C-alpha positions, 0 to 999 in steps of 0.5 A: 529456481534459485532466484525464486522465494523459498515459501513457494511450495504448492503444486496445486494448479490455478484451475484446482484452486479457483475453479473447484472450490464452489465457495469462492466468489467469481470476480469477472473483472479481475484477471487470473494470472498462472504462477508460471507466467508471473515467474517468467515475467519476473525471471523466477523472482530474481532479486534483481527484479525486487522493487521493495519489501513490506509487512505483507511480502515483497514486490517485484517488477514484471514484464508480461508477454505483451511487453507491459510492465507490472508490479507483482506483489507476492504476499507472505505465506504467513498471512492468515487471510484465507482464500475466500477472504482474499478474493472478497477483498479483490472483488472490492479493490477491482472496482476502484478506479481513481487516478490517485489510487493504484490500479489492480490488474489481477491476481494469482492463487497457487495453493497457500501462496497469493500474488496481486498484479498492479500497474507498475509506477516508475518512480516507486514510493514517496518514501524513497524520494522524500527521505534521501534515499541513496538510490533516488535522484528525484528532487521534490520541489515545493510545487510537486510536494503541493501536488503530492499532498493534494493528490493523496487527499483526493484519493482519501476523499474518493475512498471516504465519501465518493464510494459505497461501502466506505474504505478505510485504508488504515495504513496511509504513510510515505512507503504506500504512496507510489509516484508515476512518471509525472510524480503524481501520487497513488495510494497503494497496499490495501492489505489492511483496508476495512470496509464501512457498510451502511451508516456505521460510525465506527468499527471495533477491530484489532489495532493495525497499522504503522507506529508513528501514523496511528491515531491515538484514539484508535491506538488506545480503544480500537474504535476505527473511523475515517479519522484514523486515515485523516490522522495518518495523512496529517503525519504524512503532510508534516513529513512532506513539508519537513522532508524528514521521517516522523521518527529519526533516532539518529537525532538528539532525544528531544528531536527524534519525534516529528509530532512532539517537535511540532507541538513544542514548537507551535507558537513558532512553527516554522523553526522546526524545519 
């Protein structure tokens, strides 16, 4: 048990959580995994299986009994999201099926701890390859970068225009774009996603997302629209084209912020590369 995260404390079984709470909705197309199965798949969530870490928890590589590789996202126990809200969100995500969005296989709920099981993508996140991570041997040529840009755009179009209710992701960024073995992009991490029921033009909500990718009007007024994702996507496009992060404190002050650099060089935009 030495490798297992310290925040796992609950003794409640999966059946106790899922079957005995009558207010929890049934999700027919989401597989429920046991905590025992996922611990075995990741060798007790050993650090050697850790793929990454974000604001919502850690992601581990797992190998199921049938030999299938999966990415297991262990949500932080500090999350305020309740079991009912968690499963309601799952019921929406489980119906999403698009080649530029990650595929959800199932979940595990054990007490206060919640886990999501996704398909495993061999080339990890775009951020690792794009920003020169020492552990990445991937070199993105222009053809591949164009394919990634178009793929992310297609994924957003699906979320914004092709399904109902509309889904606004709220956290489009390089680390949330995963790459498969063919370097095709998949939008991931719907932890901040919001639904737009009916014909609503905006939602007033607490501002959430990642600094540097937040649309100014959303950050200032807290009025969320699909344009928030479009703005974040624009920042991502600049990062893909330039090969640098939106903020780099290692650079001289006048060059640290990518958007400011682009704005200052608008008359001769190619020079900022």
